[in-house]
Residue, then its C-alpha position, 0 to 999 in steps of 0.5 A: m890786405e890779405k888776412r881779414v877775419t882771424g877767428i870767431g870773436g863771439l856768438f850772440f843770440k836773443s833769449k827770453d831770459p838771458n840769466a836762465s840761459k846762462d844758468w842752464y848752460k852752466k849747469h848742463l854744459g859747464f859754462d863758466t858764466d858771468a854777467y856777460g855770458c861765458t868767455f872761452w880762452w884759447k891760443d892762436k898759432e903763435g901762442n897768444d892768448c885769445s878769447t871768444q865770447w858767448s852771450p845771450f841778449p834780452e829778447d827785446t835788444t836793439y843791438y842787432e839792428p838793422s838786422k831782424k835776426d835773433f843772432m849776431f856773429n862777431y868775428r876777430v879781425e886785424n886792422l879794423e880801420a883798414l878793413l872797414q875802408v876796403l869793405k866800404e870800397e867793395g860796396v859792403t854796407i857799414v852800420g854806424d861808426m867804429e867804436t874803441h873800448e879798452y878791450g878793442k875796436f868794433g865795427w859793424i857791417l851787413d852781409n848779403d842776407g841782411n845779418k848784422i856782423e860785428l867785427w872786433e879788433p881785440i885787445d885780449q890782454a884787457f881780459l887777463 
């Protein structure tokens, strides 16, 4: 398995007031926000539509657990099932079970600093 991460899928962080954060970024930086944050569209080297999600989460979210950090990175990957198996064999801590949604597959790991990392095998067409 050569290629593991293909790009950044999302930047997620805790906010005292996620709606106020979305409003601030919309007003001052021009983010096109929605209920989830902001989706940035781009093209990969082959010209395929791809997305990266920016999302403020409530300060009391438990979504990043067991990490104690106020942020979580999401990385775009290919073949998540195979990647999770390889990571497990390499001794990486897998958090929970893989989930499948209409917009892709998700898995979670902990890095060497205890940061929860979300791995996403996207179906970008679900957003188009």
